[in-house]
C-alpha positions as CSV (number, residue, x, y, z in Angstrom):
1,M,42.5,56.6,96.5
2,T,44.1,60.0,96.4
3,V,47.0,60.2,94.1
4,T,50.3,61.7,95.4
5,W,51.8,64.4,93.2
6,H,55.6,64.1,92.7
7,V,57.3,67.3,91.5
8,L,60.6,67.3,89.6
9,G,62.1,70.7,89.8
10,A,61.8,73.2,92.7
11,G,62.5,76.3,90.6
12,S,60.0,79.0,89.8
13,L,57.1,77.2,88.2
14,G,57.7,73.9,90.0
15,G,57.7,75.7,93.3
16,L,54.6,77.8,92.4
17,W,52.6,74.7,91.5
18,A,53.9,72.7,94.5
19,T,53.1,75.3,97.2
20,R,49.6,75.8,95.9
21,L,48.8,72.1,95.7
22,F,50.3,71.5,99.1
23,R,48.3,74.3,100.9
24,A,45.2,72.9,99.2
25,G,45.8,69.6,101.1
26,M,47.0,67.5,98.1
27,P,49.5,64.8,99.0
28,L,52.7,65.9,97.4
29,R,56.4,65.3,97.4
30,I,59.3,67.2,95.8
31,V,62.0,65.1,94.2
32,L,65.4,66.7,94.5
33,R,68.4,65.6,92.4
34,N,70.9,64.7,95.2
35,S,71.5,64.5,98.9
36,G,73.2,67.9,98.9
37,R,70.1,69.6,97.5
38,L,68.0,67.7,99.9
39,A,70.1,68.9,102.9
40,D,69.8,72.5,101.6
41,Y,66.1,72.1,101.3
42,H,65.7,70.8,104.8
43,A,67.8,73.6,106.1
44,A,65.5,76.1,104.4
45,G,62.5,74.5,106.1
46,G,60.6,74.0,102.9
47,L,59.4,76.2,100.0
48,S,58.5,79.8,100.5
49,L,56.1,81.6,98.2
50,T,55.6,85.3,98.0
51,E,52.3,86.6,96.7
52,D,51.2,90.2,96.8
53,G,54.1,91.0,99.1
54,V,53.2,88.4,101.6
55,T,55.6,85.4,102.1
56,N,54.6,82.0,103.5
57,L,56.7,79.0,104.2
58,Y,55.4,75.5,103.2
59,P,57.1,72.4,104.6
60,V,56.5,70.3,101.5
61,P,57.9,66.8,102.0
62,A,61.0,66.1,99.8
63,E,62.8,63.0,98.7
64,L,65.6,61.7,96.3
65,P,65.0,60.1,92.9
66,D,65.7,56.6,94.2
67,A,63.0,56.7,97.0
68,A,60.9,53.6,97.2
69,A,57.4,54.8,96.6
70,P,55.9,54.4,93.2
71,I,55.0,57.5,91.1
72,R,51.5,57.8,89.7
73,R,51.5,61.5,88.7
74,L,54.7,63.3,87.9
75,L,54.9,67.1,87.4
76,V,58.1,67.9,85.5
77,A,59.1,71.5,85.9
78,C,62.8,71.2,85.0
79,K,64.4,73.2,82.2
80,A,63.7,71.7,78.7
81,Y,67.3,70.5,78.4
82,D,67.2,68.7,81.8
83,A,63.7,67.2,81.6
84,E,64.3,63.9,79.9
85,A,67.4,63.0,82.0
86,A,65.5,64.0,85.2
87,I,62.6,61.7,84.3
88,A,65.0,58.8,83.5
89,E,66.3,59.0,87.1
90,V,62.8,58.3,88.5
91,A,61.5,56.1,85.6
92,P,61.9,52.8,87.5
93,R,59.3,54.2,89.9
94,L,56.7,55.1,87.3
95,S,53.6,52.9,87.9
96,K,51.5,51.4,85.1
97,G,49.3,54.1,83.6
98,S,51.3,56.9,85.2
99,E,50.8,60.5,84.1
100,I,53.6,63.0,83.3
101,L,52.8,66.7,83.2
102,L,55.4,68.7,81.2
103,L,55.9,72.4,82.0
104,Q,58.8,73.0,79.6
105,N,59.3,76.0,77.4
106,G,59.6,75.7,73.7
107,L,59.2,72.5,71.7
108,G,61.1,69.3,71.2
109,S,61.6,68.1,74.8
110,Q,57.9,67.2,75.2
111,Q,57.8,65.0,72.0
112,A,61.1,63.3,73.0
113,I,59.7,62.4,76.4
114,A,56.3,61.2,75.1
115,A,58.2,58.9,72.6
116,R,60.5,57.5,75.3
117,W,57.7,56.7,77.8
118,P,54.8,55.8,75.6
119,E,53.0,53.8,78.4
120,S,52.6,57.0,80.4
121,R,50.0,59.7,79.6
122,C,52.1,62.8,78.8
123,V,50.2,66.0,79.3
124,F,51.8,69.1,77.8
125,V,51.4,72.4,79.6
126,S,51.9,75.9,78.3
127,S,52.1,78.5,81.1
128,T,51.9,82.3,81.0
129,E,52.2,82.7,84.8
130,G,54.9,85.0,86.0
131,A,57.2,83.6,88.7
132,Y,60.8,83.8,89.5
133,R,63.2,82.3,92.1
134,Q,64.4,85.0,94.5
135,A,66.9,82.5,96.1
136,D,67.0,78.7,96.5
137,F,63.5,77.4,97.4
138,Q,62.2,81.0,97.5
139,I,59.6,81.7,94.8
140,V,57.9,85.0,94.0
141,H,54.6,84.9,92.1
142,A,55.1,87.9,89.9
143,G,52.1,87.9,87.6
144,Q,48.7,86.2,87.0
145,G,48.5,84.1,83.9
146,Q,47.0,80.9,82.5
147,N,48.1,77.3,82.2
148,W,47.0,75.5,79.1
149,L,46.9,71.7,79.3
150,G,46.5,69.2,76.5
151,E,47.7,66.2,74.6
152,P,48.3,66.1,70.9
153,N,46.6,62.8,70.4
154,H,44.2,62.7,73.3
155,R,41.3,65.2,73.4
156,N,39.6,64.1,76.6
157,P,40.7,65.9,79.7
158,P,41.8,63.9,82.8
159,P,39.5,63.6,85.8
160,W,41.9,65.4,88.2
161,L,41.5,69.0,86.8
162,D,39.3,69.7,89.8
163,K,42.5,69.4,91.9
164,L,43.8,72.4,90.1
165,V,40.6,74.3,90.8
166,A,40.9,73.5,94.5
167,A,44.5,74.6,94.5
168,G,43.7,77.9,92.8
169,I,45.8,77.1,89.7
170,P,44.3,78.9,86.7
171,H,44.0,76.4,83.8
172,D,42.1,75.3,80.7
173,W,42.1,72.1,78.8
174,T,42.7,72.6,75.1
175,A,42.2,70.3,72.2
176,D,45.1,72.0,70.4
177,I,48.0,72.3,72.9
178,L,50.5,72.5,70.1
179,A,49.0,75.8,68.9
180,K,49.5,77.2,72.4
181,L,53.1,75.9,72.6
182,W,53.9,77.3,69.1
183,R,52.4,80.6,70.0
184,K,54.4,80.9,73.2
185,L,57.6,79.7,71.4
186,A,57.1,82.5,68.8
187,L,56.6,85.1,71.6
188,N,59.7,84.0,73.3
189,C,61.7,84.0,70.1
190,A,60.7,87.6,69.4
191,I,61.4,88.9,72.9
192,N,63.9,86.9,74.9
193,P,67.0,86.8,72.7
194,L,66.8,90.6,72.0
195,T,66.6,91.3,75.8
196,V,69.9,89.3,76.2
197,L,71.7,90.9,73.3
198,H,70.6,94.5,74.2
199,D,70.9,93.7,77.9
200,C,67.6,95.3,78.7
201,R,64.2,95.0,80.3
202,N,61.3,93.9,78.1
203,G,59.9,97.4,77.7
204,E,63.1,98.8,76.2
205,L,62.6,96.6,73.2
206,L,60.0,99.1,71.9
207,I,62.9,101.2,70.5
208,H,63.7,98.2,68.2
209,R,60.3,98.1,66.5
210,E,61.7,97.5,63.0
211,Q,63.7,94.4,64.2
212,L,60.7,93.1,66.1
213,H,58.5,93.6,62.9
214,T,60.9,91.6,60.8
215,L,61.2,88.8,63.4
216,C,57.4,88.6,63.7
217,N,57.0,88.4,59.9
218,E,59.5,85.5,59.7
219,L,57.9,83.7,62.7
220,R,54.5,84.1,61.2
221,E,55.7,82.5,58.0
222,I,57.1,79.6,59.9
223,L,54.0,79.0,62.0
224,T,51.9,79.1,58.8
225,A,54.2,76.6,57.1
226,C,53.8,74.3,60.2
227,N,50.0,74.4,59.9
228,Q,49.8,76.6,62.9
229,G,47.7,79.4,61.4
230,D,45.9,80.2,64.7
231,A,49.2,80.6,66.4
232,A,50.4,83.0,63.6
233,R,47.3,85.2,63.7
234,G,48.0,88.6,65.3
235,L,51.4,87.6,66.5
236,E,53.1,91.0,66.2
237,E,50.2,92.7,68.0
238,E,50.5,90.2,70.9
239,V,54.3,90.6,71.0
240,L,53.9,94.3,71.5
241,R,51.2,93.7,74.2
242,V,53.4,91.4,76.1
243,I,56.3,93.8,75.9
244,E,54.1,96.6,77.3
245,A,52.5,94.5,79.9
246,T,55.9,93.2,81.2
247,A,57.8,96.4,80.5
248,N,59.6,96.4,83.9
249,N,60.5,92.7,83.8
250,Y,63.6,91.0,82.6
251,S,62.9,88.0,80.4
252,S,63.6,84.5,81.7
253,M,66.5,84.1,79.2
254,H,68.0,87.4,80.4
255,Q,67.7,86.1,84.0
256,D,69.3,82.8,83.1
257,V,72.3,84.6,81.5
258,R,72.7,87.0,84.3
259,S,72.8,84.1,86.8
260,G,75.2,82.1,84.7
261,R,72.7,79.4,83.9
262,R,72.3,77.6,80.6
263,T,69.5,79.0,78.4
264,E,66.8,77.0,76.5
265,I,68.0,78.4,73.2
266,S,67.8,75.0,71.4
267,F,64.2,74.5,72.3
268,L,63.1,78.1,71.4
269,L,65.1,79.9,68.7
270,G,66.8,76.7,67.6
271,Q,63.4,75.0,67.0
272,A,62.1,77.9,65.0
273,C,65.2,77.9,62.8
274,Q,65.0,74.2,62.3
275,A,61.4,74.4,61.3
276,A,62.3,77.2,58.8
277,R,64.9,74.9,57.2
278,Q,62.5,72.0,57.0
279,H,60.0,74.1,55.1
280,G,62.5,75.8,52.8
281,L,62.1,79.3,54.4
282,M,65.1,81.7,54.5
283,A,64.2,83.3,57.9
284,V,67.3,85.5,57.5
285,E,66.8,87.6,60.7
286,L,66.0,84.6,62.9
287,H,69.1,82.7,61.7
288,K,71.2,85.9,62.2
289,L,69.7,86.3,65.7
290,L,70.5,82.7,66.6
291,E,74.2,83.1,65.5
292,Q,74.5,86.3,67.4
293,L,73.1,84.7,70.6
294,Q,75.3,81.7,70.2
295,T,78.3,83.9,69.9
296,F,77.2,85.9,72.9
297,L,76.8,82.8,75.0
298,H,80.2,81.4,74.0
299,R,81.8,84.7,74.9
300,H,80.2,84.5,78.4
301,G,81.2,80.9,79.0
302,L,77.7,79.5,78.6
303,P,76.5,76.5,76.5
304,A,75.3,77.7,73.0
305,D,72.8,74.8,72.6
């Protein structure tokens, strides 16, 4: 029997996955948080995806959290701070042996969800794909990347990875997903907050090389203390590569602030600073950066956690 994918979160990554799975013929339903969002979605006619300048509209079926059908495979593409509460709304529908795919940035939310729903198989995903929401239910695929999937305590891949192949979703199963998530967290900590504080595109950070160097050194110490030596290796070089490769882009955190949305600061910079404290590391520049960013967010009327 073919399993239906249920997608929580119709933003950039959720929309990108949903449209590709839908056009590959996978049974799929988007779960929207309330009747107002559902009405807006129906008015839009579905999800639109722009790739290489070409836009297509996909009438993916949508429903509310309290729909009747059981959920066997749940793709959670909400922001890290919303993910646990969003799953809780559909939790009564989770069938025995259900699978939950978690596409959140940073660390912390995934572990909390896995602990709260231990009877579900929780697959962590670290994505480097570029996508942004041009408007409600309008997604632009801005850059090719990779999706790393894995489980901290389960090395065997699930049998449905061929569905991702059929949908053209680039992916790899990894036995060490935490290393991928730590590495991405470190990249985000080095780049995203600075783009907010300096109000700039990624490429403009190259004039702040000394600050980047100090941040990367502190992040490398934290990763090493957390037994993430692979994630620490060559960190600064990769930070500079990412900055150059995405020079004309605004970081996701910058886009959130510009749109008046809550950031994922607690699951990125907050997690790094917490890890530093746990291991007795000073991380002076990272703590200073966290304080500056929290002050900035307060000043702009946005949550600082």
